[in-house]
C-alpha positions as CSV (number, residue, x, y, z in Angstrom):
1,X,15.1,31.4,15.2
2,X,16.0,27.9,14.4
3,X,14.6,26.5,11.3
4,X,14.0,22.8,11.4
5,X,17.5,21.2,10.2
6,X,15.8,17.8,9.2
7,X,12.7,18.8,6.5
8,X,10.8,15.8,6.4
9,X,12.0,12.9,8.5
10,X,8.6,11.3,8.3
11,X,9.1,10.8,4.8
12,X,12.4,8.6,5.1
13,X,10.2,6.5,8.0
14,X,7.0,6.3,5.7
15,X,9.7,5.5,2.5
16,X,11.8,2.8,4.5
17,X,8.9,1.2,6.1
18,X,7.0,1.1,2.1
19,X,10.4,-0.2,1.3
20,X,10.1,-2.9,3.4
21,X,6.1,-3.7,2.9
22,X,5.8,-2.9,-0.8
23,X,9.0,-3.0,-2.3
24,X,11.3,-6.1,-0.7
25,X,11.9,-8.9,-3.3
26,X,9.4,-7.1,-5.8
27,X,11.3,-6.4,-9.0
28,X,8.7,-4.5,-10.5
29,X,9.2,-1.7,-8.0
30,X,12.4,-2.3,-6.2
31,X,12.9,-1.6,-2.5
32,X,15.7,1.6,-3.4
33,X,12.6,3.5,-5.4
34,X,10.8,3.7,-2.3
35,X,13.3,6.1,-0.4
36,X,13.6,8.4,-3.6
37,X,11.1,11.0,-1.7
38,X,13.3,10.7,1.5
39,X,16.3,11.2,-0.1
40,X,15.1,14.2,-2.1
41,X,13.9,15.4,0.6
42,X,17.5,14.8,2.9
43,X,19.3,16.8,-0.4
44,X,16.4,19.8,-0.1
45,X,17.5,20.4,3.3
46,X,20.8,20.4,2.9
47,X,20.7,23.0,0.4
48,X,18.5,24.8,2.4
49,X,21.1,24.9,4.9
50,X,23.7,25.8,2.3
51,X,21.5,28.5,0.5
52,X,18.3,29.2,2.8
53,X,16.9,31.5,0.0
54,X,17.2,29.0,-2.6
55,X,16.7,26.0,-0.9
56,X,13.9,27.2,1.0
57,X,12.1,28.1,-2.5
58,X,12.7,24.6,-3.6
59,X,10.9,23.1,-0.1
60,X,8.4,25.1,-0.6
61,X,7.9,24.3,-4.4
62,X,8.3,20.8,-3.1
63,X,5.2,21.1,-0.8
64,X,3.0,22.5,-3.7
65,X,4.0,20.4,-6.1
66,X,3.5,17.3,-3.8
67,X,-0.4,18.6,-3.3
68,X,-1.1,18.8,-6.7
69,X,0.3,16.0,-7.9
70,X,-0.6,13.5,-4.9
71,X,-2.9,14.9,-2.4
72,X,-5.8,16.7,-4.5
73,X,-5.7,14.4,-7.2
74,X,-6.9,11.5,-4.1
75,X,-9.3,13.9,-2.4
76,X,-10.8,14.8,-5.5
77,X,-11.2,10.7,-6.7
78,X,-12.4,9.9,-3.2
79,X,-9.4,7.5,-2.7
80,X,-8.2,9.0,0.8
81,X,-10.2,8.9,3.7
82,X,-10.3,12.2,6.1
83,X,-7.7,10.5,8.2
84,X,-5.3,9.8,4.9
85,X,-5.8,13.4,3.9
86,X,-4.8,14.8,6.9
87,X,-1.6,12.8,6.8
88,X,-0.8,13.7,2.9
89,X,-1.3,17.2,4.0
90,X,1.1,17.5,7.1
91,X,3.5,15.8,4.8
92,X,2.6,18.6,1.9
93,X,2.7,21.3,4.4
94,X,5.9,20.6,6.3
95,X,7.7,20.8,3.1
96,X,6.2,24.7,2.5
97,X,6.5,25.4,6.0
98,X,10.3,24.1,6.6
99,X,10.9,25.9,3.3
100,X,9.6,29.2,5.1
101,X,11.4,28.8,8.3
102,X,14.4,28.1,6.7
103,X,13.7,32.1,4.5
104,X,12.6,33.7,7.6
105,X,15.7,32.5,9.9
106,X,18.1,33.5,6.8
107,X,16.2,37.1,7.2
108,X,16.7,36.9,10.8
109,X,19.8,35.2,11.6
110,X,22.0,35.8,8.3
111,X,25.5,34.0,8.6
112,X,28.1,35.5,9.9
113,X,31.3,36.5,7.9
114,X,33.3,34.6,10.2
115,X,32.6,32.1,12.4
116,X,35.3,30.7,15.0
117,X,32.9,28.0,16.6
118,X,34.1,24.3,16.6
119,X,33.6,22.6,13.6
120,X,30.6,20.3,15.1
121,X,28.4,23.6,16.6
122,X,28.9,25.4,13.2
123,X,27.7,22.5,11.4
124,X,25.4,21.0,13.8
125,X,22.7,21.8,11.3
126,X,23.9,19.5,8.6
127,X,24.7,17.0,10.9
128,X,21.5,17.0,12.2
129,X,20.0,16.8,8.7
130,X,21.4,13.6,7.8
131,X,21.9,12.0,10.9
132,X,18.5,11.5,12.5
133,X,17.1,10.3,8.9
134,X,19.9,7.6,8.5
135,X,19.5,6.7,12.6
136,X,15.8,6.5,12.0
137,X,16.0,4.3,8.9
138,X,18.7,1.9,11.0
139,X,16.1,1.6,13.4
140,X,13.3,0.9,10.8
141,X,15.7,-1.5,8.5
142,X,16.6,-3.3,12.4
143,X,12.9,-3.7,13.1
144,X,11.5,-5.1,9.0
145,X,14.6,-7.1,8.3
146,X,14.1,-9.9,10.3
147,X,10.7,-10.2,8.9
148,X,11.3,-10.4,5.0
149,X,14.6,-12.2,5.7
150,X,12.8,-15.0,7.0
151,X,9.3,-14.8,4.5
152,X,8.2,-17.8,3.3
153,X,8.1,-18.4,-0.8
154,X,7.7,-21.9,-1.8
155,X,7.2,-20.7,-5.4
156,X,3.8,-22.3,-5.9
157,X,1.8,-20.3,-7.7
158,X,-0.9,-22.9,-8.8
159,X,-4.4,-23.4,-7.3
160,X,-3.8,-24.1,-3.6
161,X,-5.7,-25.5,-0.3
162,X,-5.4,-23.7,2.5
163,X,-6.9,-25.4,5.5
164,X,-7.8,-24.2,9.4
165,X,-9.5,-21.6,11.6
166,X,-12.6,-22.4,10.5
167,X,-12.0,-22.4,6.4
168,X,-11.1,-24.8,4.2
169,X,-11.3,-23.3,0.3
170,X,-9.0,-23.6,-2.9
171,X,-7.2,-20.2,-4.0
172,X,-7.3,-19.7,-7.4
173,X,-3.9,-20.0,-9.4
174,X,-1.8,-16.9,-10.9
175,X,-3.8,-15.7,-13.6
176,X,-7.1,-14.2,-14.1
177,X,-8.8,-15.0,-10.7
178,X,-5.5,-13.7,-9.3
179,X,-2.8,-11.0,-10.2
180,X,-5.1,-9.4,-12.8
181,X,-2.3,-7.2,-13.6
182,X,-3.9,-4.8,-16.4
183,X,-2.0,-3.0,-19.5
184,X,-1.7,-0.1,-17.9
185,X,0.6,-1.5,-14.8
186,X,-2.0,-1.5,-12.4
187,X,-4.7,-3.4,-11.0
188,X,-8.9,-3.4,-11.6
189,X,-11.2,-1.4,-9.3
190,X,-12.9,-3.2,-7.3
191,X,-16.3,-1.9,-9.1
192,X,-14.9,-3.6,-12.0
193,X,-14.1,-6.8,-11.0
194,X,-17.8,-6.9,-9.3
195,X,-19.4,-6.2,-13.1
196,X,-16.8,-7.9,-15.5
197,X,-19.9,-9.9,-17.0
198,X,-22.4,-6.9,-16.6
199,X,-23.8,-5.7,-20.5
200,X,-20.1,-5.1,-22.0
201,X,-18.2,-7.6,-21.1
202,X,-15.0,-6.5,-19.8
203,X,-12.8,-4.6,-16.8
204,X,-13.4,-1.4,-18.4
205,X,-16.7,0.2,-17.1
206,X,-18.3,2.7,-15.2
207,X,-21.1,0.5,-14.4
208,X,-22.1,0.9,-10.6
209,X,-21.6,-2.5,-8.0
210,X,-22.4,-3.8,-5.3
211,X,-22.4,-7.0,-3.5
212,X,-25.3,-8.9,-5.5
213,X,-22.4,-7.8,-8.7
214,X,-19.8,-9.7,-7.0
215,X,-21.7,-12.8,-6.5
216,X,-23.3,-13.3,-9.3
217,X,-21.0,-11.1,-12.1
218,X,-17.6,-10.5,-11.0
219,X,-14.2,-12.1,-12.8
220,X,-14.5,-14.9,-10.3
221,X,-17.3,-16.5,-11.4
222,X,-16.3,-16.6,-14.8
223,X,-13.5,-18.5,-14.4
224,X,-12.7,-21.8,-15.5
225,X,-12.8,-25.0,-13.5
226,X,-9.0,-25.0,-13.4
227,X,-8.9,-21.3,-12.3
228,X,-6.8,-20.4,-15.6
229,X,-9.1,-19.4,-18.2
230,X,-11.6,-16.7,-18.3
231,X,-15.0,-18.1,-20.1
232,X,-17.8,-16.4,-21.8
233,X,-20.5,-17.6,-19.5
234,X,-20.4,-17.6,-15.9
235,X,-19.4,-20.7,-14.5
236,X,-20.0,-20.2,-10.6
237,X,-17.4,-22.7,-9.7
238,X,-15.0,-19.6,-7.9
239,X,-15.8,-16.6,-5.8
240,X,-14.6,-13.4,-4.4
241,X,-14.2,-14.4,-0.7
242,X,-15.3,-12.4,2.3
243,X,-13.2,-10.5,4.5
244,X,-13.4,-12.6,7.2
245,X,-12.7,-16.0,4.8
246,X,-9.4,-14.3,3.9
247,X,-8.7,-13.0,7.1
248,X,-9.1,-16.9,8.8
249,X,-6.7,-17.8,6.0
250,X,-3.9,-15.8,6.7
251,X,-0.5,-17.6,7.7
252,X,3.1,-16.9,8.5
253,X,5.7,-19.3,8.2
254,X,3.6,-21.7,6.8
255,X,1.4,-21.6,10.3
256,X,-2.2,-20.0,10.1
257,X,-2.2,-16.5,11.9
258,X,-5.1,-17.4,13.7
259,X,-7.1,-13.7,12.3
260,X,-10.4,-13.1,13.2
261,X,-12.5,-10.2,11.7
262,X,-15.4,-8.5,14.3
263,X,-17.0,-6.7,11.6
264,X,-14.7,-3.5,12.4
265,X,-12.3,-1.4,10.1
266,X,-8.8,-1.1,11.2
267,X,-6.1,-4.4,12.9
268,X,-7.7,-7.4,13.5
269,X,-6.7,-9.6,16.2
270,X,-4.4,-12.5,15.2
271,X,-2.4,-15.1,17.5
272,X,0.8,-14.3,15.1
273,X,1.3,-10.9,13.0
274,X,0.7,-12.5,9.4
275,X,2.8,-11.6,6.9
276,X,3.2,-11.6,2.5
277,X,3.8,-15.0,2.3
278,X,2.8,-18.2,-0.1
279,X,0.2,-19.7,0.2
280,X,-2.1,-16.6,0.0
281,X,0.6,-14.2,-0.9
282,X,3.2,-14.1,-3.6
283,X,5.9,-11.8,-1.7
284,X,7.6,-11.3,-5.3
285,X,4.5,-9.7,-6.6
286,X,3.8,-5.9,-6.2
287,X,-0.2,-6.8,-4.6
288,X,0.0,-5.8,-1.3
289,X,-3.7,-6.0,-0.8
290,X,-6.5,-8.1,-1.4
291,X,-10.5,-7.0,-2.4
292,X,-13.1,-8.5,-0.3
293,X,-16.7,-9.3,-1.3
294,X,-17.8,-6.8,1.1
295,X,-18.7,-3.4,0.2
296,X,-20.4,-1.1,1.7
297,X,-23.3,2.1,0.7
298,X,-23.2,5.1,2.2
299,X,-25.5,6.7,-0.7
300,X,-23.0,8.6,-2.3
301,X,-19.9,6.0,-2.7
302,X,-19.7,2.3,-3.0
303,X,-16.8,1.6,-0.8
304,X,-15.5,-2.1,-0.2
305,X,-13.2,-3.5,2.3
306,X,-9.4,-4.2,1.7
307,X,-7.5,-6.4,3.5
308,X,-4.0,-5.2,3.9
309,X,-1.9,-8.4,5.9
310,X,-4.2,-7.8,9.2
311,X,-5.4,-4.5,9.0
312,X,-8.3,-3.8,7.6
313,X,-9.7,-0.2,5.9
314,X,-12.4,0.7,3.0
315,X,-11.2,2.0,-0.2
316,X,-13.8,3.9,-2.8
317,X,-15.0,0.9,-5.0
318,X,-14.1,2.5,-8.6
319,X,-10.7,3.7,-7.8
320,X,-7.8,1.0,-9.0
321,X,-5.4,0.3,-6.2
322,X,-2.6,-2.4,-5.7
323,X,-5.3,-4.8,-4.6
324,X,-5.7,-7.9,-6.8
325,X,-8.8,-10.3,-6.6
326,X,-8.8,-13.6,-5.2
327,X,-10.9,-16.1,-5.7
328,X,-12.3,-18.9,-3.6
329,X,-13.6,-22.5,-4.9
330,X,-16.4,-23.4,-3.5
331,X,-16.2,-27.4,-5.1
332,X,-15.8,-30.1,-2.4
333,X,-11.9,-29.6,-0.9
334,X,-12.0,-33.3,0.4
335,X,-10.5,-34.8,-3.5
336,X,-8.3,-31.6,-3.9
337,X,-4.7,-33.0,-4.4
338,X,-1.6,-30.5,-5.2
């Protein structure tokens, strides 16, 4: 029996992909941190090749720890959909299964005391355990580098007028109406954004919420006219834009991406693939998602539509993710000068 020489190549693919998508150019989350799981997977594989029982045990323990630390809390909180939970389960189970295969292989095929095979054949597992992930990394890097190296960032984080594709809105500047990072280092949930002005004003709340709350009591409606300050009373100058409005405002290299939303979850139709660029995005800030005004009630849980560049998904409204509010100004835009 030949156990797998490369325990989690998918971990390397996912980690490297996120390094470009979430970590590139962001000081708070350097891209190399996203490679830690993949690097550990390679090290565990090498340990299992050299010491099957010890390394296999480490892989089994890592799979169990991954499930306890990441998978089970996400399922319990409702953060993961069935598809995402299944993907995480395969990753966690992959560690455990490969570790068991290494131990089983060591029992069935103990290493001979003398091995006169050619060097390359004798070390084939090691070569594959290192070579396959590195080759995969080169392919992923070659695919993503042209995009991240040509990202447009004009450095302007003030209020911006974005016109085109049937939408004309002024978008809030950096501050409480955009990139509203919290003291714990993350970002508020959709529910806390929607119920900001209900009862005890603030973002720490367990009150349920819906689209009407987002329109009437959200953070956006408390923004001052210049979008830099949260007022004590609602101003109703700004609001949370819809999925369609954000989609139609996406761009790449200063050109409207031509995206439209058909109301379905999944990838949108776009003339260009939008990227994390100004004026709507900030390439050097962590958020990679935008909360939207759209919400759905399945009678047990309020979920909100969340926009991830050209992809629409639903997330539990009570769960904080790396998503930011992005407030749009309903005022007449003709006199906006910037």
